[in-house]
C-alpha positions in Angstrom: 124.1 164.7 275.4 123.2 162.5 278.2 124.4 159.4 279.7 122.3 156.4 279.0 121.9 155.5 283.1 119.8 159.6 282.4 117.6 158.9 279.4 116.7 155.6 281.2 115.1 157.3 284.0 113.2 159.6 282.2 111.7 156.4 280.9 108.3 155.2 283.9 107.8 151.4 282.6 106.5 147.5 284.2 109.7 145.5 282.9 107.5 142.3 283.7 104.3 141.7 282.7 101.9 139.0 282.6 99.6 138.4 280.4 97.2 135.4 279.9 96.2 133.6 277.2 92.9 135.0 275.3 92.8 138.0 277.2 94.7 141.7 276.8 97.2 143.1 278.9 99.1 145.7 279.0 102.4 147.1 277.8 103.2 150.3 280.3 106.1 153.2 278.7 105.6 156.5 279.6 108.3 159.0 278.8 108.9 162.3 281.2 111.6 163.8 280.1 111.7 166.9 277.5 113.6 166.9 274.7 111.3 166.6 271.9 110.4 163.6 270.7 109.9 162.7 266.6 109.8 159.0 266.8 108.6 155.8 269.2 107.9 152.3 268.9 107.6 149.5 270.4 109.6 146.8 268.9 110.1 142.9 269.0 113.6 141.2 267.9 112.9 138.1 265.4 114.5 134.9 265.2 116.8 136.8 262.7 117.5 139.3 265.2 115.9 142.0 263.2 113.1 144.5 265.5 109.8 144.7 263.9 108.4 147.4 264.9 104.7 146.9 266.5 103.0 149.9 267.2 103.5 153.8 267.6 104.1 156.9 266.0 105.7 158.6 263.3 107.2 161.9 262.5 104.6 163.8 262.5 102.4 162.3 264.8 100.8 159.7 262.1 100.0 156.8 264.2 100.3 152.1 263.1 99.8 149.2 264.5 100.1 145.2 263.8 98.8 142.3 264.3 97.8 142.2 267.7 98.9 145.3 269.3 96.3 148.6 269.4 97.4 152.3 268.7 99.1 153.6 271.7 98.4 156.5 273.6 100.5 159.5 272.4 103.6 159.8 270.8 105.1 160.0 274.8 103.1 157.5 276.4 102.9 154.2 274.6 100.6 152.4 276.8 99.3 150.1 274.6 96.1 147.3 274.8 97.3 143.7 273.5 95.3 140.6 272.7 97.0 137.8 273.6 96.6 135.2 271.7 98.8 132.8 271.7 102.2 131.6 273.5 104.8 132.2 270.7 103.7 136.3 272.2 105.6 135.7 275.6 109.3 137.5 275.2 110.6 141.0 275.4 109.6 143.5 274.1 111.5 147.2 274.1 109.7 150.6 273.7 111.9 153.4 271.6 111.8 157.1 272.0 113.3 158.8 268.9 114.5 162.8 269.4 116.9 164.9 267.8 119.3 165.0 270.4 119.6 160.7 271.2 117.8 157.9 271.9 116.0 156.3 274.7 114.7 152.8 275.1 114.1 150.0 277.7 112.7 146.4 277.7 109.4 144.5 279.1 109.2 140.9 279.2 105.3 140.3 278.3 105.1 136.1 280.4 101.7 134.0 278.8 99.8 131.9 281.0 96.7 129.7 280.6 94.7 129.9 283.6 92.4 127.2 282.3 94.3 124.7 282.5 96.8 125.3 284.9 98.3 122.7 287.4 100.5 123.1 290.0 103.0 119.5 291.2 106.3 120.2 292.0 105.3 122.3 295.2 107.5 122.5 298.8 106.5 120.0 301.2 107.8 119.2 305.2 107.4 117.8 308.2 105.5 119.0 310.9 104.1 118.0 314.2 101.0 119.1 313.1 100.7 116.9 310.4 98.9 119.6 308.3 98.9 121.1 304.7 98.4 124.4 304.9 98.3 126.2 301.2 99.2 130.8 301.8 98.9 133.4 299.2 100.8 136.5 299.8 99.7 139.0 298.2 102.9 141.9 297.1 102.7 145.8 295.8 101.3 145.4 292.9 100.6 141.6 292.1 99.6 138.3 293.7 102.1 136.4 294.3 101.5 132.4 295.2 103.2 130.2 297.4 102.2 126.8 298.1 103.9 124.6 301.2 103.0 121.0 301.8 103.1 119.4 305.0 101.9 115.8 305.1 101.8 112.0 305.8 105.5 111.5 305.1 108.5 109.9 307.1 110.0 112.2 309.5 113.0 112.6 308.0 115.0 115.4 305.7 113.7 115.6 302.3 114.6 117.2 299.5 111.9 120.8 298.8 110.8 121.8 296.0 108.5 125.2 295.5 106.6 126.5 292.8 105.3 129.8 292.0 103.1 132.1 289.7 103.4 135.7 289.6 99.2 136.9 288.1 97.7 140.4 287.7 96.6 142.0 290.8 93.0 141.7 289.7 91.3 140.1 287.1 88.8 141.6 284.6 86.4 138.4 285.7 86.7 135.7 288.1 89.2 132.8 287.5 90.1 130.0 290.1 93.0 128.9 290.6 93.8 125.0 291.4 96.4 123.6 293.4 97.1 120.0 292.5 99.4 118.6 295.0 100.5 114.7 293.9 103.1 112.8 296.0 103.5 108.9 296.3 102.5 109.1 300.3 99.2 110.1 299.6 96.1 108.3 298.4 95.0 110.6 296.3 95.8 113.9 294.4 94.9 116.6 297.4 93.5 119.7 295.4 93.0 123.6 296.6 91.3 126.5 295.1 91.3 129.9 295.4 89.2 132.5 293.7 91.6 135.5 292.3 90.2 138.7 292.9 88.5 140.6 290.2 88.9 144.1 289.5 86.9 146.8 290.8 85.3 149.3 288.5 87.3 152.3 287.7 86.0 155.8 288.8 85.7 157.9 286.0 85.4 161.7 286.5 84.8 164.2 283.2 85.6 167.9 284.0 85.5 170.9 281.3 85.9 174.4 281.8 86.7 177.4 279.7 90.1 179.5 279.6 91.4 182.5 277.1 94.8 182.2 275.8 96.2 184.2 272.6 92.9 185.8 272.1 91.0 182.0 271.4 88.5 180.2 274.0 89.8 177.1 274.9 87.4 174.3 276.6 90.2 172.2 279.1 88.8 169.2 280.1 90.4 166.8 282.4 89.8 163.0 282.2 90.5 161.4 286.0 90.1 157.8 286.3 91.1 156.5 290.0 91.7 151.9 289.7 93.8 149.3 290.8 97.3 149.2 288.9 97.8 149.3 286.0 96.8 152.6 285.6 93.6 153.1 282.7 94.3 153.7 279.4 92.5 157.1 278.2 92.6 158.7 274.7 90.0 161.1 273.4 87.5 161.4 270.6 85.5 164.1 268.7 82.5 164.3 266.6 79.8 166.4 265.1 76.6 165.1 264.3 78.1 161.3 264.2 80.9 162.4 262.4 84.2 161.9 263.3 86.1 165.0 263.6 90.1 165.3 263.5 92.1 166.5 266.5 95.1 166.9 266.9 95.0 169.2 269.6 97.5 169.1 273.0 96.7 166.4 275.4 99.0 165.7 278.4 98.4 162.5 280.1 100.4 162.0 283.5 99.6 159.7 286.6 99.8 159.9 290.4 100.1 156.9 292.7 98.1 157.8 296.0 98.8 154.7 297.7 99.4 151.2 297.1 97.7 149.1 294.8 95.4 152.9 293.5 97.0 155.2 290.8 95.3 158.4 289.1 95.5 158.3 285.9 94.7 162.3 284.5 94.1 163.3 281.2 94.2 166.7 280.2 92.9 167.9 277.1 92.7 171.8 275.2 90.5 172.4 272.6 89.5 175.9 270.5 86.0 176.0 270.6 85.9 177.8 267.4 87.2 175.4 265.1 85.0 172.1 267.6 81.7 174.2 268.7 78.4 172.2 269.3 81.0 169.2 269.1 80.5 165.8 271.3 84.3 165.3 272.9 84.2 161.7 274.5 86.9 160.0 276.7 87.6 156.5 276.2 89.0 154.7 279.3 90.2 151.3 279.2 91.5 149.0 281.8 91.1 145.3 282.8 88.2 146.3 286.0 86.0 147.2 282.3 84.7 144.4 280.6 84.5 147.3 277.5 86.0 150.5 277.5 83.9 153.0 279.2 83.2 157.0 277.9 82.4 160.1 278.9 81.2 162.9 276.8 80.6 166.4 276.9 79.4 168.5 274.2 81.4 171.5 273.8 79.0 175.2 273.3 77.7 176.6 270.2 78.9 179.6 268.7 75.9 182.8 268.7 75.3 185.5 266.1 78.1 188.2 266.5 77.1 192.0 266.6 78.4 195.4 265.4 77.5 198.8 265.5 79.4 202.2 264.9 78.0 206.0 266.0 78.8 209.1 266.7 79.0 211.3 269.8 80.6 214.9 270.6 81.9 216.1 274.2 79.6 219.3 275.3 80.7 222.0 274.6 83.1 221.2 272.5 84.3 220.4 268.9 86.1 217.2 270.5 83.7 214.1 268.6 84.1 210.3 269.4 83.7 207.8 267.1 82.9 204.5 268.1 82.8 200.8 267.2 81.0 197.7 269.4 81.2 194.6 268.7 81.0 191.6 269.9 81.3 187.7 269.4 81.7 184.0 270.8 85.4 182.5 270.9 87.8 184.5 269.3 88.7 188.1 270.3 88.4 190.1 267.2 91.0 193.1 265.9 90.1 196.0 265.5 91.6 199.3 263.4 90.3 202.6 262.0 91.0 203.7 257.8 91.3 207.4 257.9 90.9 210.2 255.0 93.9 211.6 256.5 97.2 209.9 257.9 96.8 212.8 261.2 97.7 211.0 264.1 94.3 210.6 266.1 94.0 208.5 269.5 92.6 205.1 269.5 91.4 203.5 272.6 90.6 199.4 273.1 88.4 198.1 276.1 87.7 194.3 276.0 85.5 192.8 278.2 85.5 188.5 278.3 82.8 186.1 279.6 82.2 182.4 279.4 83.1 182.1 275.7 81.7 185.7 274.6 84.4 189.5 274.2 82.5 192.5 273.4 85.2 195.0 272.0 84.7 198.5 271.8 86.8 200.6 269.7 87.0 204.9 270.2 88.3 207.1 268.1 88.7 210.8 269.3 88.8 213.6 266.5 88.4 217.3 265.7 85.2 218.4 264.1 87.1 220.1 261.8 89.4 217.3 260.8 87.1 214.8 259.5 83.6 217.0 258.9 81.4 215.8 255.7 84.3 212.6 255.8 83.5 208.8 255.9 85.0 207.0 258.6 85.6 202.9 258.6 85.8 200.4 261.0 87.5 197.1 260.1 87.1 194.2 262.2 89.5 190.8 261.4 89.6 187.4 263.5 91.1 184.4 263.1 88.6 183.0 261.7 89.2 184.8 258.7 85.9 187.2 258.8 86.1 190.4 257.9 83.4 193.2 258.7 83.8 196.7 258.0 81.9 200.0 259.3 81.2 203.0 257.8 79.9 206.1 259.4 79.7 209.4 257.4 80.7 212.7 260.3 77.9 215.4 258.6 78.5 218.5 257.9 78.0 221.8 260.8 79.6 224.6 258.9 75.5 226.5 257.7 74.3 225.8 261.1 77.7 227.3 262.7 76.7 230.7 260.3 72.2 230.5 261.2 73.2 231.0 265.0 75.6 233.3 264.5 73.1 235.3 262.6 70.4 234.2 265.2 73.0 235.9 267.8 73.7 239.1 266.0 69.7 239.4 265.3 69.2 239.4 268.9 72.2 241.6 269.2 70.7 244.3 267.0 67.1 244.3 268.3 68.4 245.1 271.5 70.4 248.3 270.3 67.6 249.6 268.5 65.1 249.1 271.5 67.8 250.9 274.2 68.2 253.6 271.2 64.2 253.9 270.8 64.2 254.5 274.5 67.0 256.7 275.1 64.7 258.9 272.2 62.1 258.9 273.4 63.2 260.6 277.2 64.7 263.1 274.9 61.6 263.7 273.0 59.2 263.9 276.0 62.0 267.0 277.2 61.4 269.0 273.2 58.1 268.5 273.2 57.4 270.8 276.4 60.0 273.2 275.5 58.3 273.2 271.6 55.1 273.3 273.4 56.3 277.2 275.0 57.4 277.8 271.7 54.5 277.3 270.0 52.0 279.0 272.8 54.3 282.4 272.6 54.3 282.1 268.4 50.5 281.3 268.7 50.2 284.8 271.3 52.6 286.5 268.2 50.0 285.5 265.6 47.1 286.1 267.2 48.6 290.0 268.4 46.7 292.8 266.7 49.7 295.2 267.0 51.3 292.4 265.3 48.8 292.1 262.1 52.2 291.4 260.1 53.6 288.1 262.3 50.5 286.3 261.4 51.5 283.1 259.5 49.9 281.5 255.8 49.4 278.1 256.5 52.2 276.1 254.6 54.2 279.1 255.5 55.6 278.4 258.9 59.4 280.0 260.5 62.1 278.1 261.1 61.2 277.2 264.6 57.9 275.1 262.6 60.2 273.7 260.9 62.7 272.0 263.1 59.6 271.0 264.7 58.2 269.3 261.8 61.3 267.3 261.6 61.7 266.5 265.3 58.0 264.9 265.0 59.3 263.1 261.8 62.2 261.3 263.3 60.2 260.1 266.4 57.3 258.5 264.5 59.8 257.3 262.1 61.6 255.9 265.4 58.4 254.3 266.8 57.1 253.3 263.1 60.3 250.5 262.7 60.2 249.4 266.7 
């Protein structure tokens, strides 16, 4: 539990604020601690000493306001615009931040002045040797302090002095003139002096945008910066789609950076998921006393393109290893890709992601052996945070018949080569046999024609054993050739 001093140090606020009747004024109170704020509000005690909640945020982030208070910037930044319409609004206002551990609060005093009828009379005056009247304006860190010392044509002795001081904002929304009226018995008439209060310079407003990926979601990161004279500008965001307000409860952070005297930079950062606000117009709304009306800076978030997906098969050359590939591309959200397989066998899956500005491309590759899923269906299942599912199916073809055909063709070629070799060998042997048989036939013919051996005359169709072998041999050679 923190003590009250350390809790108060977690608050940044202006403890004294001056409001001009008929104008707007900002009450500033910013919580810079680490606790989670569940409820915050501006309170004012009424005549019965009961705290009256003027504006703030309830549990759940719902804002509320009443009377002349506007809605504060956020639950941790209660900087709020107040329309000053009555002197009754002058008094103490308490900014309160409640968390589960403790309550942090501090008080701001609002004073109300009417510049249209301001007349200053009780002023310091003295005598010097030059008998002159002087008016001086001294500018402080955040406000202009007006001091008026009057020296006039009065007796040369000490008299009681009085001083009137007025504290006003360092700059005004439009031009104002303050008139100091000095009334003294020694003056023949009232002495008047006027001075114009400085007009606030218009703030410098910039709106920058970029895209960042976080947790598989593309976010538009918007930075609205306002450099202005003190006090800091109030920054809010609005989101519209086709001219219609869209609820906006995304992360918004506002911080202040003081650069030099009288100049402050307010920076508000918003992160908006593109998938849920694609094509919307986001506007940074700036309110500051240097502006007669709120000024806007807008940017249009990118639109989402169509998602694309495809599946295909490919194999490693000279292997039975195959790859099933599932490709998907979309905008704004990274999908989850899984495979639905015919069996529960362990398979190797590799997934690669490639990010563009708002586009993401996914490649999921399933590696398997052809024998695992031949003739079966493989399903690629695509899911994302938008609740959109896509299912792509591919069938692994059967390659058994092709393998048999390839084997038969190879066997046929081999068989033909063997037959050719046999024929060549047979042909060589046949040539040698032909020479031998020719000699035998010549001898047989001589015997048949020898008159001394008329009994050896061969009868056609009844050749001896040699002719029978010869006929058989030639028959084989002829058949072999005809076969080739």
